[in-house]
N, C-alpha and C positions, 0 to 999 in steps of 0.2 A: 087773301084779304079782300073783302068786298067793300067798295066805296059807294056812298050814297049817290044816286043818279043826279041829284040836284047840284052836287059839286061839279060834275062834268058839264051840266047844262049852264051853270054860272060861268065856268071857264070859257065855254064856247061863246056865251053871250058877250063877254068882254074881248073876244077875238083871239084867244090863246090857241096856238097850234098844238098838235098831239105831244110834241117834245116838251113844250112849255108846260102843258098840263101835267105830264109825268114828273118833270123836275120841280115844279112849284106846289103841286097838290099831292100826288101819289107818293113820291119819294120821301118827303118829310114824315108822312104817316107811317111808312114802312120802317124808316130808321127809328122812329120813336118806339115802335112796338118791338123791333128785333134787336136793338142795340144791347140791352142788358144780357140777353141770351148769348149773343155773339161774343161779348167780352168774357162771359163766364166760360164759354167754350175755348176761347183763345187762352185764357188763364189755365184751364185744365190741360190743354195741349202743351203749353210751356212746361207745366209741372211734370207731365208724364213722358216727355221726349227730351232728348239731349239738346240743350239750348245751343251749345257750342259745337255740335257735331259738324256743322258746315265747315269749320276750319280744322277739323280732325281731332278735337279734344275729346277725351273719354267722357262718357256719360257721367254727369255729376252725381246722380243718385247711385249708380252702380259703383262709382268710386267710393262714395260714402259708405256703402254696404261693405265693400271690400276692406276699407280701412278699419271700419268698426269690427269686422271679423278678425282682422289681424291683431288689433290692439285690445280686443275685448272691452272696448269702450265705445258703444255705438252712438252715444249722444253728441260728442264734439263734432264728428264728421257730418252728422245730419244738421247740426246748427250752422255749420259752414255752408252746407247746401242750401239751407233756408236763407242764409244771408246773400247767397248768389241769386236765388230765384225771386226773393221778395221785391227787390227794386224793379224787376221786369214786370211783375204782376201789378205792383203799385203804379207804375207808369201807365199800364193799360187801363186800370180803374180810373186814374186821374184823367186820362184822355176821354173816357166814357162820360165822366161827370162834366167835363168841359163842354163836350158836344151837347149833352142834355141841357146844360144851362143856356147855351146859345139858342137851342130850340125854344126854350121857355121864353127867353127875351124876344125872339123873333115872333113867336105867337102872340105875345103881349102887345107888340108893336103893330101887328096886323089887325 
């Protein structure tokens, strides 16, 4: 991402060090641009990987497929899988919206 030279010059004019320039000028712009894509990738990663594999629980999607094959009713196990995945994805999206709202408020105050 390329930042306008005048932003660096203005930051130097008010006496900001390199770390301050990065934290107060560069990082907010990077977060604003990359946050939606990062949240989408995290949501996708959660959907395609076993969420509870860390504690040794069988992959939810694989279990839903197996149960659906055994009972010849694929919909109920997948609805349960969605009920397990949806709150996690909802929490990520809510976090993203909260961060974006804070950025808008901070930009309006600046």
